C-alpha positions in Angstrom: 48.3 117.1 27.3 47.6 114.8 29.9 50.7 113.1 31.4 48.6 109.5 31.5 49.8 107.3 28.7 49.4 104.5 27.9 52.2 101.9 26.1 50.0 101.4 22.8 49.7 105.5 22.8 53.5 105.2 22.2 53.2 103.2 19.3 53.6 104.0 15.8 49.7 105.2 14.9 50.2 103.7 11.3 51.6 100.4 12.1 48.3 100.0 14.5 45.7 101.1 12.0 47.6 98.8 9.6 45.2 95.6 8.6 48.4 94.3 6.6 50.0 93.5 10.5 47.1 91.0 11.5 46.8 88.8 14.0 50.2 87.4 13.6 51.7 90.9 14.0 49.9 91.4 16.9 50.8 88.1 18.9 54.7 88.6 18.0 54.4 92.6 19.3 52.8 91.3 22.5 55.9 89.1 23.3 57.8 92.5 24.0 55.0 93.4 26.9 57.0 91.2 29.3 60.1 92.4 28.8 61.3 94.8 31.9 62.8 97.6 31.6 64.8 100.2 33.8 63.0 103.4 34.1 64.5 106.6 35.5 63.7 109.8 36.5 66.5 112.1 36.4 66.0 115.6 38.4 69.3 117.2 37.5 73.4 116.6 37.4 76.3 118.0 39.0 79.9 117.6 38.4 82.5 117.7 41.3 85.9 116.8 42.2 86.4 113.6 43.9 87.5 115.5 47.4 84.4 117.8 47.2 82.7 114.4 46.9 83.9 113.2 50.4 83.9 116.2 52.0 80.0 116.2 51.8 78.3 114.8 55.0 74.7 114.3 55.9 72.8 117.8 55.2 75.0 118.6 52.6 73.3 120.0 49.6 74.3 119.1 46.1 73.3 122.0 43.6 71.6 120.8 40.0 71.9 122.2 36.7 68.2 122.1 36.7 65.7 125.2 37.9 63.2 124.7 40.4 59.9 123.7 38.3 61.7 122.7 35.0 61.2 119.2 33.6 63.0 116.0 34.5 64.3 113.5 32.2 63.1 110.3 31.9 65.0 107.3 31.0 64.2 104.0 29.6 67.2 101.8 29.7 69.2 104.6 29.6 68.0 106.3 26.7 65.9 109.6 27.0 62.1 108.7 25.8 60.3 111.7 28.0 60.1 114.8 29.8 58.0 115.2 33.3 57.1 116.7 36.8 57.3 115.2 39.6 54.1 114.6 41.8 52.9 113.4 45.4 51.3 110.1 44.5 50.1 110.1 48.4 51.7 111.3 51.6 55.1 109.2 51.8 55.7 108.7 47.4 56.8 110.7 44.8 55.7 109.9 41.3 56.3 111.3 37.5 53.8 112.6 35.3 54.9 112.7 31.6 54.7 116.1 29.8 56.6 115.4 26.5 57.5 112.7 24.7 61.1 112.9 23.1 61.5 111.9 19.6 64.3 109.8 19.2 66.6 110.5 16.6 67.6 107.4 14.5 71.0 106.6 12.6 70.1 105.1 9.1 
């Protein structure tokens, strides 16, 4: 599976092919494209006491709950939406390649 996903690939494929949505529906959906969202890539988590936290200094290592090579969690507005891998974009920047879209459990 390619990690390069477009926003329209995440949309409901049935709705995209539904002629009843029409041009008006497409315009209304287009309005959400300019809404800013916060995207976070979480490498892992750790729990510690405040006393341990206060003892941390430069060079301290905090052990996370993930193993090397394990997928990281990708959140949009604090909601888990995908998992991915850390990649090098250029010599100084990191990026994330999405490897799995997480299906949300919707409550009725």
